[in-house]
C-alpha positions in Angstrom: 183.3 137.9 112.6 180.0 137.4 112.5 177.5 137.1 109.0 174.1 137.8 108.7 171.4 134.7 108.7 168.7 135.1 106.2 165.5 134.5 107.6 164.0 131.2 107.1 161.1 131.3 103.7 158.1 131.6 106.1 154.8 131.1 104.4 151.7 132.6 106.5 149.2 128.9 107.1 146.8 131.6 106.8 148.0 132.0 102.9 148.6 128.3 102.2 145.1 127.5 103.7 143.3 129.7 101.1 145.3 128.8 97.9 144.5 125.5 98.9 141.3 126.1 99.4 140.9 127.3 96.6 142.7 125.5 94.4 140.4 122.6 95.4 137.5 124.0 95.2 138.6 124.7 91.1 138.3 121.1 91.0 135.2 120.6 92.3 134.5 122.9 89.2 136.2 121.1 86.6 134.9 118.1 88.5 131.1 117.8 88.6 131.4 120.3 85.3 131.7 117.7 82.8 135.5 117.8 81.9 136.1 113.8 84.0 133.1 112.7 82.7 134.1 109.2 84.6 134.5 110.8 87.9 130.7 113.5 87.6 128.9 110.8 86.2 129.0 108.4 90.1 128.2 111.7 91.3 124.7 112.4 89.8 122.1 110.3 91.9 120.5 107.1 89.9 117.0 108.6 88.9 113.8 107.6 90.7 111.0 105.5 87.6 107.2 105.0 88.7 106.8 101.7 87.9 102.9 99.7 88.0 103.7 97.0 91.3 101.7 94.3 93.2 99.8 95.1 96.3 98.8 91.4 96.4 100.2 87.8 96.2 99.0 87.2 92.3 98.3 83.4 91.2 98.5 82.7 87.5 95.8 83.4 85.5 94.6 86.5 87.5 92.8 89.4 86.1 94.6 92.2 87.2 91.7 95.0 89.2 92.4 98.2 90.1 92.0 97.4 93.6 95.7 95.0 92.4 98.4 97.4 91.7 99.3 100.5 93.1 102.4 102.8 91.4 105.7 102.8 93.6 108.8 105.0 92.5 112.5 102.6 93.1 115.5 103.2 92.4 116.0 99.1 90.7 113.3 98.8 88.4 112.9 96.7 85.2 113.1 97.6 82.3 110.2 96.5 80.5 108.1 97.8 84.3 105.1 98.9 82.9 104.8 102.6 83.8 100.6 103.1 84.3 98.3 101.7 85.8 96.1 103.0 82.3 98.1 99.9 80.8 97.8 97.1 83.5 94.1 97.4 83.2 92.6 94.2 81.0 95.8 92.4 81.5 96.4 89.2 82.7 98.9 87.3 85.4 100.5 84.2 83.2 102.4 83.3 86.3 102.5 83.8 89.4 103.5 87.6 91.0 104.9 88.0 95.1 103.4 90.9 96.7 105.0 94.3 95.6 106.8 93.7 92.6 106.8 94.7 89.6 104.6 94.0 86.4 106.4 93.4 83.6 105.9 92.7 79.7 107.3 89.4 80.7 104.7 88.2 83.8 101.4 90.0 81.9 99.6 90.1 79.2 97.1 92.7 77.7 93.6 91.0 77.1 92.5 91.8 74.1 88.5 90.9 75.0 86.5 92.4 77.6 87.3 89.4 80.8 83.0 89.4 81.3 81.2 86.9 80.4 84.7 84.2 80.2 86.0 81.5 81.5 89.3 80.2 81.8 90.5 76.4 81.7 93.1 74.2 81.6 93.6 71.7 78.9 96.4 68.7 78.7 98.0 69.6 75.4 100.6 66.8 74.2 102.4 68.6 71.1 105.9 69.8 70.1 105.1 73.5 69.6 102.5 75.1 72.2 100.2 78.0 70.8 101.0 81.1 72.0 99.8 83.9 74.2 97.5 86.0 72.5 97.1 82.6 69.5 92.8 81.8 68.8 92.9 77.9 68.6 89.7 75.5 68.1 88.5 73.4 70.8 87.1 70.4 70.2 85.6 67.8 72.5 85.9 64.2 71.9 84.2 61.3 73.6 85.0 57.4 73.9 82.4 55.8 72.0 82.3 59.4 69.1 83.8 59.3 65.6 84.2 62.5 65.1 85.0 65.6 67.6 82.0 68.7 68.5 83.5 71.8 68.3 83.4 73.1 71.5 85.0 76.9 70.7 86.5 78.4 67.5 87.5 81.2 69.3 89.2 80.0 72.6 92.6 82.3 72.9 96.2 80.9 74.2 97.2 82.8 77.7 100.2 80.7 78.8 101.5 77.0 78.0 103.3 74.9 80.6 104.7 71.5 79.5 102.4 69.8 78.9 99.0 72.2 79.4 97.6 75.3 77.8 94.7 77.7 79.5 92.4 79.5 77.2 90.2 82.0 77.9 87.3 80.8 76.3 83.1 82.9 76.4 81.1 81.3 79.2 79.3 79.6 78.1 82.3 77.6 76.1 84.0 77.2 78.8 81.4 75.1 80.6 81.0 73.2 78.0 84.2 71.5 78.0 84.3 71.3 82.1 80.8 69.6 81.2 83.8 67.4 78.5 86.5 67.2 81.1 84.1 66.5 84.1 83.1 63.4 82.4 86.3 62.0 81.5 85.5 63.1 78.7 89.1 64.4 76.2 89.4 67.3 74.6 91.7 68.9 71.7 93.5 72.4 70.8 94.0 72.9 66.9 96.5 75.4 66.6 95.9 76.6 62.7 98.0 77.4 60.2 
């Protein structure tokens, strides 16, 4: 006896490819629409940040000039990086900064006065509590033969402290007087106010 056989189930390849593309497209729309936040977050590009960087190596305690800085766009920028060149005006480095590095709140300090007519001087300092950056201190000069010290500056500004030294900004004439004390082997005393 002759039996009729059923033809095998046949689905055209074009139909399968079209259905597969439609499914992938629908999944892509759902995926990028935020329904899967973990996966869609990976697809978003990290935004570039405009920050201020250096155009040359800057030693510690350098007054930053307009020619020392430039803005640059970076993917991985420090959170506390300066973003405007105007924010870097009247700032001084408190640590060495390599060329191309970002200016941050950690490596520069704002100078609360016009630097014209001021000088920087490094003074030995031996105390457990060093002056804070930006603190006003009194600077006294003392020789071995003097009984009472001489006032060198009543408005010295501490710009930084490292181990046993403090960097002070003084009006130019007071900075020259302080340098004269140091060059003659005399002592300078930093007095902190309470």
